[in-house]
C-alpha positions in Angstrom: 130.5 112.7 88.9 128.7 113.0 85.6 126.0 115.6 85.1 123.8 114.1 82.4 121.9 110.9 83.2 123.1 109.2 80.1 126.7 110.1 81.0 126.2 108.8 84.5 124.8 105.5 83.2 127.7 105.0 80.9 130.3 105.8 83.5 128.6 103.6 86.1 128.5 100.7 83.7 132.1 101.2 82.6 133.5 101.5 86.2 131.3 98.7 87.6 132.6 96.4 84.8 136.2 97.5 85.7 135.6 96.8 89.4 133.8 93.5 88.9 136.5 92.2 86.4 139.4 93.3 88.7 139.9 89.8 90.0 139.2 90.9 93.6 136.3 88.6 94.4 135.1 90.4 97.5 133.8 93.2 95.2 131.7 90.7 93.3 130.2 89.3 96.6 129.1 92.7 97.8 127.7 93.7 94.4 125.7 90.4 94.3 124.3 91.1 97.8 123.4 94.6 96.9 121.6 93.5 93.7 119.7 90.8 95.5 118.4 93.3 98.1 116.4 95.2 95.5 114.6 92.3 93.7 110.9 91.6 94.3 110.2 89.8 97.5 107.8 90.5 100.3 108.2 94.1 99.2 108.1 94.9 95.4 111.3 96.1 93.8 109.8 99.6 93.3 109.2 100.0 97.0 112.8 98.9 97.7 114.2 101.3 95.2 112.2 104.2 96.8 113.5 103.1 100.2 117.0 103.2 98.8 116.3 106.6 97.4 115.2 108.0 100.8 118.2 106.5 102.5 120.5 107.9 99.8 119.1 111.4 100.2 119.6 111.3 104.0 123.1 110.0 103.5 123.7 112.8 100.9 125.0 110.6 98.1 124.1 112.2 94.8 125.3 109.2 92.7 123.1 107.0 94.8 120.2 109.4 94.5 120.4 109.4 90.8 120.7 105.6 90.6 117.7 105.0 92.8 115.6 107.7 91.0 116.5 106.0 87.7 115.7 102.5 89.0 112.5 103.7 90.7 111.2 105.1 87.5 112.2 102.0 85.6 110.2 100.0 88.2 107.2 102.2 87.5 107.4 104.9 90.2 105.3 108.0 89.5 106.3 111.6 90.0 104.0 111.8 93.0 105.6 108.6 94.6 109.0 110.2 94.1 107.8 113.5 95.7 106.5 111.6 98.7 109.8 109.7 99.0 111.7 113.0 98.8 109.5 114.3 101.5 110.3 111.3 103.8 114.0 112.0 103.2 113.6 115.6 104.0 111.7 114.9 107.2 114.2 112.3 108.4 117.3 114.2 107.3 116.3 117.8 107.9 117.4 120.9 106.1 120.8 119.5 105.1 118.9 117.3 102.6 117.6 120.4 100.7 120.5 120.7 98.3 120.1 117.0 97.5 116.3 117.5 97.1 117.1 120.1 94.4 119.4 117.6 92.7 116.8 114.9 93.0 114.0 117.0 91.4 116.3 118.1 88.6 117.3 114.5 87.8 113.8 113.2 88.1 112.7 115.8 85.6 115.5 114.8 83.2 114.6 111.1 83.4 110.9 111.6 82.9 111.7 113.9 79.9 113.9 111.2 78.5 111.3 108.5 79.1 108.5 110.6 77.5 110.6 111.5 74.5 111.1 107.8 73.9 107.3 107.1 73.6 
């Protein structure tokens, strides 16, 4: 697991490329299905990413949390929308989500700092 968001993005891209180019076609099928689930439809992509974020927090997957925070912000999520999503995860998952809430807030802050520095 990488600590910096930029390191995580690079690692994720590198390993996804390795997996998708392994020749094992079932991986490609799953990745395509996963990608399709998050595109605009009856629900906008931002809403779907926020839903993925809440589920990832309840499932306690920090890589997933970081990915969905990054994508949610890319889709236009605000800090307040992220806080409300974090709260839903906390309500659904209970106190075991608190360490992941800390992680989520840290990574959200890092991504917003990066985004604001690029303006």
